[in-house]
Steps between C-alpha positions, in 0.01 A plus 500: 500500500861499384391450136385862487854638539714536189878509502558536120787254507420291193576556132480275195720424204368578151437126445293477820305815411419354158380175661285698746346699213409174325344354817310823566319471168269265692491710816733653757737269684662511842827358630563340838846424637404258774701412806360148492591212271845507339614781727317756290745463213241503220254785450148378433280673242120495532205682352432802720298389801555125453748487788377584848748728669585463866589747774871444439490580127673827411430687176855537367392705199329480163623403156293657224198515731542144632561476876797305635469370857765343721469326835616753759714243685676407176548867415667561835707177484627603156601839649233704319613423148434680177377228264519465124225289343615306194409194292708197413453150358332250729157414630287729715473403867176357641194691384697793363416631156784443254633802313518285184524131411805349667580819694460614861544818701806542723627774730851621548631749751616838384371764268611545141600850395214701356230253607226637728 
């Protein structure tokens, strides 16, 4: 299964890491950058194991022990990006856990200096 391979191409901003730490007080979370609805533009956050991974899901890396998966087709279409997980105002997509009231997770391409 693709999900067993790790590329270590995802990092998080301090704000995202703080939000993850808060969510993890109730158990580990996982992130999924889907290639489905909305063109995969919004990362989804679930309790670990609450999202069933498919054969095309690639383990992009981990953020503070929380796995981050991306659809392999999306990963290739985006030219194998390095992603930065962040938070910003707005509502969480679909069934995604919100990082805080009125906030949602977002990804940006690139890698901030000193973040790994």
